[in-house]
N, C-alpha and C positions, 0 to 999 in steps of 0.2 A: 367886719368883713364877712360876707356870707361864704359858706364853704362849698366846695365842689366834691364830686364823688366819681368814682370809676365804676363802670358796669362790672357786676359780680358774676361773672360769667362762669364760672366753674370750669375754669380751664385748668385747674391743678391736676386734673387727670390726663392732660395731653402734653404730655411732656414728650461772589455773585457774579465779563467773559463767560462763564458756564455755571452760573449759580442757580438763580430762580428758574429760568427756562430749562436749564439742564436737568434740574430735579424733576420738572414736569415730564420730560421725555423719558424718565425712568418708569413711568406708568405704562402698562400695556397699551398698544396702539388703539384698541377699540374703546378704551376708557378715557382717552385724551379729552374728548369734548366734555364728558361728565366732570372730569377733574377741573377743566378750565372754568366751567360754569360754577362749580362748588367754590373755587378760589375767588371768583368774582363776587359771589354772594357772601363769602366770609368777610371780605373787605367792605362791601356795601352795607351788610347788616351790622357788623361790629363797630365800624367807624361812625356810621350814622347814629347808632345807639349811644355812643359817647356824647354826641351833640344833644340829643333829646334828654339824656339823663342829667347832663350838667345844666341844661336850661331849667329843669325842674328843681334841682338842688340849689341853684343860685336864687331862685324865687322862694322856694320852700325848703330851707336847709334841714328841717326836722322831719321830712316826709319819707325817710328811708323805709320805714316799716310798711307804709302804704304802698310804695313802689314794689317792695319785695312781695307783699301779700298779693298784689295784682298779678305779678309774674307767676307766682306759685299757682294761683287759681287757673290762669290761662294754660300753663303747662300741664296741670293735673287734668283739666277738662279735655285737652287735646289727647292726652294719653289714655284717659278713660274711654274715649270713643274709638281711637285708632289703634292703640296698643293692646289694651286689655279687652277690647270689644265688649264694653259695658260689664267688665269684671267676669266675663264668661271664660277667659283664659286663665288657667292656673299658673301662678308665678313659678318660674324655673328656680328661683332662689328663695329660700324660706323667708317668711315675713320677719322672723326674729333677727335675721341678719340686716334686713332693711331698717329695722327699728334702731339698731346700733348706728348705721350710717346716718339715719335721719337725725338722731340725737346730736351727733357731731356736726352735721350739716346745718342744723337749726341754730346751734350755738355760734358757728362761724358767721352765718348770715346776720345774726343779731349783733355780734361784735362789730361787724363791718358797718351796720347801720348807725351805731352810736358814734363811729368815727366821723360821720357826716358833719356833725356840729362841733367838732373838736379842733377846728383851726388847722386841719391838714389839707394841703392843696391836692388837687386831682393828679398833677404830674407826679408828685411824690408817692401817692398811693399806687399809681401805675408802676412806678419803678420798684416799689416794695414787692408787689405781686409778681413782677418779672423776676424777682429774686427767689422764687419758690424753690428752685433747685437746691438752695442752701439748706432749707429746712428738710427737704427730702433726703439729702445726703446725710445730714446729721442724724436724723431719726433712723435711716436705713443702717447707719453704722452702729448705733447703740441698741436698737430694738431688733433688727434682723441680722446683726453681726455681719453685714456686707462689707467687703473690702473693694476699693476702687483703684483704678490706675492713677499714677501720679498726675497725669494731665487733667484728670477730673478734680483732684484736690486743688490744683493750680487754678482751674476754671472757677471753682467755688470761691477761692481767695479773691479773684478778680471781681466776681459778683458782689462779695461782701464789702470789698473796698469801695466799689461803685455805690452801693446802697448807703454806706457810712458817709461818703463824700456828699451825696445828695442830701442826706439828712442834716449834716452840719451846715450846708449851704442854705437849706430851708429854715433851719433854726436861726441863722443870722438874719434871714429875711424877716422872720416873725419878730425878732427883737428890734429890727429897724422900722417896723410899721407902727403907726399910732395905735395906742391902746383902744380897744373896743369896749372894755368894761370899766375903764377908769383905773385899772390896776395892771400895768404891763407885766409884772411878775406873775400875777394870776393867769393872764393870757398865755404866758410862756409855759406854765405848768399844765394848763389845759392842753396845749399842743403836745407836750411830752406824754400826757395820758393817751392822746390819740395815737402817737407813734408806738407806745407800749401795746395798745390794743391791736394795732396792725401786726406787730411781731407775734403776739399771742395767736391771732387769727391765722397767721401764716403757718405756724407750727401745728395748730389744730387741723388745718386743712391738709397738711402733709400727713398727719396721723390718719385722717380719714382716707387719704389716698392709699396708704399702706394697707388699711383694713379692706378697702375695695380690691386691691391687688390680691390679697389673700383669699377673699371671697370668690373672685373670678377664677382663681387658680383651682378652687375646689368645685365650683358649680358651672364654670364656663362664663364667657362674656355675654351679657344681655343688656347692652347700653340703653336701648329704648325702654325696656322694662325698668331698669334702674332709674332712668330719668323720670318716668311716671311715678313710681313709688316714693322717690326722694322728694317729689313735690306734693304728692297726695297726703302722705302720712303726717307731715308736719303741720297741716292746716289747722287742727285743733289747738296747736300751740299758739296760734295768733290770737286766741281768746285772751291770753295774758296781755296782749298788746292792743286789745280792743279799744280802750279809751284813747290811746294815742292815735290809732288809725282813724277813729271817728272824728277827733279834733282836726286832723289833717284833711278829712273829707269836707268839713265845714270851711276850711281855709281854701281848698281847691274851688269850692262853689263861689267864692268871692272874686276869683280871677276874671279878667276882662272877657266878656262874651264874644264869640266868633260865630258868624252865620255859616251853617253847614248846608249847602244846597240840597244834598241827598235827603237830609232829615227835614229840611224846610223850617228849621228853627235855629236859634242861637244856643251855643253850648259853651260853658266856661273853658277858656283856652287851656287851662292846666289839664283838664280831662283829655283833650285832644292830644296834647304832648305826651301824657301818660300812656294813652293808647298806642301812639307811635313808638314810644319807648318799649312797651311790652312786645309789640309785634317784631320790632327790629332785634330785640334780644333773642326772641325765639328763632328768627332767621339766622342770627349769629351762631347760636348753639347747634341748631339743626345742620347748618352748612359745615361746621367743623366735624360733626358726626359723619356726614356724607363724605367729606374729604378723607377721613380715616378709613373708609371702606373702599375708596376709589384709588388712593395714592399710597405710595410707600411712606414709611415713617419719616424718611428724610424730607420729603416734600411737605408733610404736615408740620414738621418742626420749623422749616424755613418760612412757610406761610404764616404760622401762628406768631413767630418772632417778628417778621416784617409787619404783620398786622398790628402788633402791640406798639411797635415803633411809629407806625403811621397814626395810630390813635393818639399817641403822645404828641405828635406834631399837630394834629387837629386841635387838641386841647390848648396847646401853646399859641398857635396862630389864630384860631377862630375866636377864642375867649380871652386872648391876651394875658394868659397866666404867666407869672414871673418865672423866668428860667435863665439863670446866670451861667457864665462859662464853666463854673464848677459843676453845675447840674449837667452840662453837656459832657464833661469829662467823665462824671459818674455814670451817666447813661451809656456812654461808649463802653465803659468797663463792664456794665451789667449785661448788655446785649452781646458784646464780644465774648464774655465769659460763658453766656448761654450757648452760643454757637460752638464754642470750644468744647463745652461739656458734652453736647450732643454729637460731637465728632462730625459736624457738617463738613468742615474743611477737608478732613481726611477722606470722607466719602466722595466728595466732589473731585478730589485728585485722582482717585482710582480709575475712573473712566478715561482720563487723560493718559495715565500710565499704560493702561491696556491698549489704547489707541496707538501710542508711540511704539509699543512692543510689536 
């Protein structure tokens, strides 16, 4: 069984009567149109990216490094031209801080890429990453000595139970499937390794988020600059993955040719899907960034959470990924816990209380 993967979006740093629309109206009136456009592109870019990415991974399950490398080059080139103005702008944050971010970021992306071929379904990966609040709370508690309200601990408990339930349901599904290597025990342990790497990646990503939070507190927030340097500086590290990337390039060249009218020639289909994946990922990331500048944090939280759930539905319905009733219960716990943790329900109730008063 070929594996699927979820877009690595880097969303770890972004953390319904009067819900979705009510949140939008919290934005100042002159920003409403900008906010609506940004929300539309968040759903369009991120959800379409899920389709293109899974199409690639289904056909080429080991091409994660090539996909990541292409995205890094695209984002670095865009930032080189529009953010750094061909490196004529001096960075507001010292390069030494970016090097630490980049080290963590590169390790997280590499771990995620290895999960591609370890028998972990796309829905399970999406659910795991939706549980990033668990890692953030744990590390915040032990590293930053933060203390949280009881409702947040309860929310994290719901998320944890949801992830565990989905993991157990996925494990049973793996055990019930025919062996792909001839050894079902080996297949199961490969899946366990994939889940372990997901957990490790989750906590490393949370640690990176804490470091970013500390850095921004010291030097101010410069998200466009950080996006540029976090994609530019890791590029030499891909030399270590050069052989794997080259082999995947050769495989991409063997895909069925498709005539491109603009070019007047046939291009291997895989390269067209890769281009669409890269562009939609950029639209996804940039739209979320614009949303954070146009909307209140409540709106951003609602949109990102609903977008994740929509992407999950796209993966299940479009690609026919296995999703049992236990998965649905677990998913409900994860997303419900996320909304509870971010206090969306209490924020939505306040306008109604004020109106009643």
